N, C-alpha and C positions, 0 to 999 in steps of 0.2 A: 236799251234794247230788251232785256230781260226784266219782265214784270212780276214773274214769279222764279224764285231762285230754289225751288224744290226739285231735286234731281228724282227723276221716275225711273227705277229700274226696268230694262227692257224698252224703255221709250226715249228718253232724254231729259232736256231742260227746257221748259216752256216751249217756244218756237223750234228750238234746235232738236231734231228728231233723228235717232238711229234710222240709216238707209236713205237720207238725203244724198243726193249728188253733190260733186264738189262745186258745180255752179250754183246749186241751191244754197248751199252753205255761204259762198262768196256774196251771194245777192242778200242774204240775211245779215251776215256779220261785217262783210267788205273783205278785201283781200286780207289774207294773213299776215302777221308780223314777220313770219319766217315760214319758210317750207322746205321740206326735205324730202328726198325720195330714198327708200332703202330696198334691199332684198333680203328676204328671210332665208334660213338654212335650207329651206325646202325649193328655193327657186322663186317663190312668189314673191312680188313686189307691192310695195304700201306707198302710199302718200301720207306725211303728216302736216298737218297746218297748226301754228302756233299763233294763239291770240293771247298776247301778254296781258292787255288789260283785262281780260276775263280770266286770266290763269287757265286757259283750256289749252288742250293737246287734243287735236281731232285726227284719226286714223282712218284711211280710206284703204281698205285692201283689196287688191287685184281680184282674188277668189271671189269678192262680193260684187265684183263688177265696178269697183271703185266707189261704192257707196258707202256713207259713213258708218263704220264698222265699230268704233270705239271713242268713246267720249271720255278723257282724263281730266281730272279736275284737280289742280294745284293750289287753291287758295279756298279760304273759310268764307268765300261769299255765298256758295251754294252747300246745301244740306240733303242727305238722303235719310228721310225720318228722323230728323235732329242730329245726325252724325255729319260732323264738319272737320275739315283739315286742321289738324292741331290737337286734337282729342287724343287723350291717352288710350293704349290698346286696351286697357281693362274697361273703360268706359264703353267702348265701341263693342268689346264682346259682350258686356251685359246689355247693351241696347237691342243688339241683334237678337240675343237670347230672348229679351222681353218681347220682341216683335215676332218671335216664333219662327224665326228663319232656322234652316237646318243647321246641324253642327259644320263648323267651316274647316276647310283644309288649310293646314298651316305649314308654311314653308320658310326655312331659313335662307334666304338669297343673299347673303352678306358677301362683298368683294373687298380686296384691299382699300379700294377707293371709299366704299360704303358699307363699314362694319355695322353691325347690328340692323342690318336690313331685313325686314320680314314681309312676307306676302300671306295673306288671309284671303281666302276665295269662298265664295258661296255661289257653287255651281248652279244651282237651280235659278238665282236671280241674275246670274251672270254679273256678279259685282265682285271686284277686287279691291281690297284695302291694302295699300304699300305703307309700311311703317320703317321709320329710321330711329333707333333709340327709343322705341316703345311709343313714338309719337305719330299720329296718322299724318303721311306725308302726301298721299294722292289717293283719290278715289277713282276707279276706273269701271266705267258701265259697259255692257255690249247688248246685242238683241237676245231676245229668248230665242230657243230652237226648236223647231218641230221634230228633226232628226239630226243625225250628225253633219249633214250636208246641206240643211235647209234653213236659214235664219228667218224668224218671224218678225217682220218689218212692221213697226207701228203705222196708223193711219195717218 
């Protein structure tokens, strides 16, 4: 399915593009291995599709018209400018600095179940890096934004 495994911020991975409808994603990747519906604390709903073979968790937000709002990558098959799941936190920070990305927002999101859990966000790129015990566990991308209410969906 994927001929190019490069994650492009604000766009997607190869033919999997942010802004696609659920039916478009199913046409491209087939039925998900698992599907989940959930409600955020603000009452908005979302759907998640899990594709285990690809290590992808795809989120479709109600307030985006159930278009593909976030792509979460949980395996090292895909890379964003050479950054892959499994890399050390310091390597990731050094790489993003070399790329000229803005200073990240760092947050400790540890829980009793997942101690040592950190989130490093790059707001301008809408890229989140999730770390467990200083190792990159997940890469998450979303669309760029025109303003607080308007996502810029890729062509």
